[in-house]
One Martini backbone bead per residue (centre of mass of N, CA, C, O) as a GRO file, in nm:
protein
  208
    1UNK     BB    1   2.031  -0.722   2.414
    2UNK     BB    2   1.926  -0.696   2.125
    3UNK     BB    3   1.626  -0.656   2.204
    4UNK     BB    4   1.668  -0.395   2.364
    5UNK     BB    5   1.783  -0.229   2.132
    6UNK     BB    6   1.541  -0.260   1.942
    7UNK     BB    7   1.333  -0.134   2.132
    8UNK     BB    8   1.473   0.141   2.165
    9UNK     BB    9   1.470   0.212   1.863
   10UNK     BB   10   1.160   0.205   1.828
   11UNK     BB   11   1.100   0.428   2.031
   12UNK     BB   12   1.257   0.654   1.896
   13UNK     BB   13   1.111   0.640   1.623
   14UNK     BB   14   0.828   0.694   1.740
   15UNK     BB   15   0.881   0.973   1.859
   16UNK     BB   16   0.976   1.114   1.603
   17UNK     BB   17   0.722   1.053   1.434
   18UNK     BB   18   0.528   1.208   1.622
   19UNK     BB   19   0.668   1.493   1.616
   20UNK     BB   20   0.674   1.466   1.269
   21UNK     BB   21   0.385   1.409   1.145
   22UNK     BB   22   0.317   1.654   0.970
   23UNK     BB   23   0.558   1.621   0.773
   24UNK     BB   24   0.504   1.325   0.692
   25UNK     BB   25   0.220   1.367   0.576
   26UNK     BB   26   0.298   1.581   0.370
   27UNK     BB   27   0.503   1.406   0.218
   28UNK     BB   28   0.303   1.177   0.146
   29UNK     BB   29   0.110   1.349  -0.019
   30UNK     BB   30   0.316   1.420  -0.236
   31UNK     BB   31   0.383   1.133  -0.326
   32UNK     BB   32   0.094   1.054  -0.407
   33UNK     BB   33   0.052   1.308  -0.606
   34UNK     BB   34   0.336   1.390  -0.763
   35UNK     BB   35   0.314   1.686  -0.626
   36UNK     BB   36   0.303   1.989  -0.534
   37UNK     BB   37   0.160   2.196  -0.311
   38UNK     BB   38  -0.066   2.439  -0.353
   39UNK     BB   39  -0.170   2.726  -0.281
   40UNK     BB   40  -0.461   2.800  -0.064
   41UNK     BB   41  -0.747   2.859   0.105
   42UNK     BB   42  -0.767   2.574   0.229
   43UNK     BB   43  -0.478   2.568   0.342
   44UNK     BB   44  -0.508   2.812   0.525
   45UNK     BB   45  -0.732   2.690   0.703
   46UNK     BB   46  -0.570   2.446   0.796
   47UNK     BB   47  -0.334   2.604   0.926
   48UNK     BB   48  -0.510   2.759   1.129
   49UNK     BB   49  -0.609   2.505   1.278
   50UNK     BB   50  -0.330   2.413   1.373
   51UNK     BB   51  -0.267   2.672   1.542
   52UNK     BB   52  -0.508   2.634   1.744
   53UNK     BB   53  -0.371   2.397   1.904
   54UNK     BB   54  -0.180   2.569   2.088
   55UNK     BB   55  -0.454   2.660   2.278
   56UNK     BB   56  -0.684   2.400   2.250
   57UNK     BB   57  -0.464   2.188   2.344
   58UNK     BB   58  -0.230   1.988   2.370
   59UNK     BB   59   0.092   2.005   2.381
   60UNK     BB   60   0.237   2.085   2.054
   61UNK     BB   61   0.387   2.081   1.778
   62UNK     BB   62   0.383   2.297   1.484
   63UNK     BB   63   0.386   2.217   1.134
   64UNK     BB   64   0.466   2.416   0.850
   65UNK     BB   65   0.462   2.438   0.537
   66UNK     BB   66   0.537   2.626   0.275
   67UNK     BB   67   0.246   2.620   0.155
   68UNK     BB   68   0.108   2.712   0.417
   69UNK     BB   69   0.253   2.979   0.458
   70UNK     BB   70   0.174   3.097   0.180
   71UNK     BB   71  -0.130   3.083   0.226
   72UNK     BB   72  -0.140   3.277   0.464
   73UNK     BB   73  -0.011   3.517   0.317
   74UNK     BB   74  -0.214   3.528   0.072
   75UNK     BB   75  -0.513   3.485   0.249
   76UNK     BB   76  -0.442   3.660   0.540
   77UNK     BB   77  -0.206   3.900   0.505
   78UNK     BB   78  -0.185   4.073   0.237
   79UNK     BB   79  -0.426   4.281   0.300
   80UNK     BB   80  -0.229   4.427   0.535
   81UNK     BB   81  -0.043   4.533   0.342
   82UNK     BB   82   0.104   4.736   0.165
   83UNK     BB   83   0.024   4.831  -0.159
   84UNK     BB   84   0.334   4.815  -0.273
   85UNK     BB   85   0.302   4.511  -0.199
   86UNK     BB   86   0.364   4.249  -0.431
   87UNK     BB   87   0.358   3.924  -0.440
   88UNK     BB   88   0.418   3.755  -0.187
   89UNK     BB   89   0.696   3.540  -0.078
   90UNK     BB   90   0.783   3.218   0.068
   91UNK     BB   91   1.091   3.062   0.195
   92UNK     BB   92   1.225   2.745   0.300
   93UNK     BB   93   1.579   2.702   0.425
   94UNK     BB   94   1.661   2.523   0.657
   95UNK     BB   95   1.713   2.808   0.881
   96UNK     BB   96   1.571   2.983   0.659
   97UNK     BB   97   1.414   3.296   0.559
   98UNK     BB   98   1.222   3.397   0.267
   99UNK     BB   99   1.128   3.724   0.136
  100UNK     BB  100   0.922   3.834  -0.141
  101UNK     BB  101   0.864   4.125  -0.365
  102UNK     BB  102   0.691   4.364  -0.535
  103UNK     BB  103   0.844   4.692  -0.595
  104UNK     BB  104   0.836   5.010  -0.637
  105UNK     BB  105   1.087   5.231  -0.692
  106UNK     BB  106   0.940   5.483  -0.559
  107UNK     BB  107   0.948   5.331  -0.261
  108UNK     BB  108   1.223   5.386  -0.221
  109UNK     BB  109   1.457   5.497  -0.032
  110UNK     BB  110   1.617   5.819  -0.009
  111UNK     BB  111   1.956   5.753  -0.044
  112UNK     BB  112   2.272   5.802  -0.135
  113UNK     BB  113   2.369   5.491  -0.140
  114UNK     BB  114   2.122   5.421  -0.369
  115UNK     BB  115   2.121   5.592  -0.630
  116UNK     BB  116   2.299   5.405  -0.822
  117UNK     BB  117   2.095   5.164  -0.807
  118UNK     BB  118   1.808   5.278  -0.873
  119UNK     BB  119   1.880   5.380  -1.167
  120UNK     BB  120   1.886   5.052  -1.272
  121UNK     BB  121   1.598   5.009  -1.213
  122UNK     BB  122   1.297   4.923  -1.248
  123UNK     BB  123   0.985   5.019  -1.173
  124UNK     BB  124   0.972   4.710  -1.090
  125UNK     BB  125   1.092   4.512  -0.813
  126UNK     BB  126   1.274   4.266  -0.649
  127UNK     BB  127   1.241   4.204  -0.304
  128UNK     BB  128   1.478   4.055  -0.068
  129UNK     BB  129   1.453   3.866   0.239
  130UNK     BB  130   1.709   3.733   0.459
  131UNK     BB  131   1.689   3.491   0.740
  132UNK     BB  132   1.648   3.455   1.098
  133UNK     BB  133   1.512   3.323   1.374
  134UNK     BB  134   1.455   3.495   1.687
  135UNK     BB  135   1.438   3.545   2.009
  136UNK     BB  136   1.244   3.757   2.240
  137UNK     BB  137   0.957   3.653   2.348
  138UNK     BB  138   0.631   3.522   2.436
  139UNK     BB  139   0.511   3.688   2.145
  140UNK     BB  140   0.794   3.693   1.986
  141UNK     BB  141   0.988   3.727   1.692
  142UNK     BB  142   1.282   3.747   1.498
  143UNK     BB  143   1.410   3.887   1.189
  144UNK     BB  144   1.726   3.832   1.094
  145UNK     BB  145   1.900   4.021   0.863
  146UNK     BB  146   2.141   3.918   0.612
  147UNK     BB  147   1.965   3.995   0.343
  148UNK     BB  148   1.934   4.259   0.090
  149UNK     BB  149   1.754   4.273  -0.221
  150UNK     BB  150   1.769   4.403  -0.569
  151UNK     BB  151   1.746   4.241  -0.842
  152UNK     BB  152   1.972   4.038  -0.708
  153UNK     BB  153   2.111   4.278  -0.552
  154UNK     BB  154   2.312   4.323  -0.304
  155UNK     BB  155   2.306   4.504  -0.024
  156UNK     BB  156   2.454   4.663   0.205
  157UNK     BB  157   2.467   4.566   0.531
  158UNK     BB  158   2.498   4.853   0.662
  159UNK     BB  159   2.193   4.937   0.546
  160UNK     BB  160   1.973   4.764   0.681
  161UNK     BB  161   1.868   4.934   0.923
  162UNK     BB  162   1.780   5.179   0.751
  163UNK     BB  163   1.590   5.031   0.555
  164UNK     BB  164   1.396   4.916   0.762
  165UNK     BB  165   1.311   5.188   0.874
  166UNK     BB  166   1.200   5.302   0.598
  167UNK     BB  167   0.992   5.040   0.573
  168UNK     BB  168   0.871   5.044   0.902
  169UNK     BB  169   1.041   4.993   1.130
  170UNK     BB  170   1.028   4.932   1.484
  171UNK     BB  171   1.113   5.004   1.794
  172UNK     BB  172   1.206   4.743   2.028
  173UNK     BB  173   1.250   4.553   2.282
  174UNK     BB  174   1.533   4.354   2.197
  175UNK     BB  175   1.571   4.470   1.902
  176UNK     BB  176   1.754   4.457   1.652
  177UNK     BB  177   1.849   4.668   1.391
  178UNK     BB  178   1.844   4.392   1.183
  179UNK     BB  179   1.531   4.353   1.276
  180UNK     BB  180   1.212   4.191   1.283
  181UNK     BB  181   0.901   4.188   1.422
  182UNK     BB  182   0.706   3.889   1.512
  183UNK     BB  183   0.415   3.752   1.569
  184UNK     BB  184   0.262   3.516   1.758
  185UNK     BB  185   0.066   3.278   1.804
  186UNK     BB  186  -0.151   3.157   1.998
  187UNK     BB  187   0.038   2.951   2.231
  188UNK     BB  188   0.316   3.054   2.153
  189UNK     BB  189   0.680   3.088   2.232
  190UNK     BB  190   0.805   2.990   1.949
  191UNK     BB  191   1.022   2.989   1.646
  192UNK     BB  192   1.128   2.780   1.358
  193UNK     BB  193   1.348   2.662   1.111
  194UNK     BB  194   1.306   2.333   0.944
  195UNK     BB  195   1.397   2.302   0.659
  196UNK     BB  196   1.055   2.304   0.517
  197UNK     BB  197   0.969   2.424   0.810
  198UNK     BB  198   0.743   2.575   1.044
  199UNK     BB  199   0.799   2.597   1.392
  200UNK     BB  200   0.584   2.564   1.676
  201UNK     BB  201   0.604   2.640   2.022
  202UNK     BB  202   0.453   2.565   2.300
  203UNK     BB  203   0.318   2.601   2.584
  204UNK     BB  204   0.313   2.509   2.885
  205UNK     BB  205   0.103   2.441   3.137
  206UNK     BB  206   0.246   2.651   3.336
  207UNK     BB  207   0.213   2.900   3.114
  208UNK     BB  208  -0.116   2.914   3.089
   0.00000   0.00000   0.00000
């Protein structure tokens, strides 16, 4: 009986280790290097190659570390963002995703509820969006925004839908008013944040 229990435990550990191998290898690399991995163009290319596995190989989850996500943002996505968004950064924490950037105060939407806040902000300030990923359909997820802050000052939650709209959010089917739609990479059916990784779930063989 004890041998059967040990065998079952080893099988469970082996399955978990296989499913989480990307994160385990990334963590091992950090331990061996003695320092955090810095975002780079090479890391962005590596992350993009991992995402390609979602549609080009057998179905398996793909886990991207925070450094890999930041590398993609910095070296693949940033050039497509509006010019007034400077130095975007992404942080993964628990099941939450945080994105921040430097934004000129002149780009803030002019609404009465913000006039008293904007008057105290510097010419360029840090805008931070915090939220959770929610499912939308088989090609998108939503970032449901729980907090929007400027210069570390949380803005009223009731203003979030209006502010997102003024910053360029578009209405789409099934998208809550306080959420932004994000496209999924080819081959993925959904995504979520787990600890310090962004996990992409592939389509099953029957869905392809």
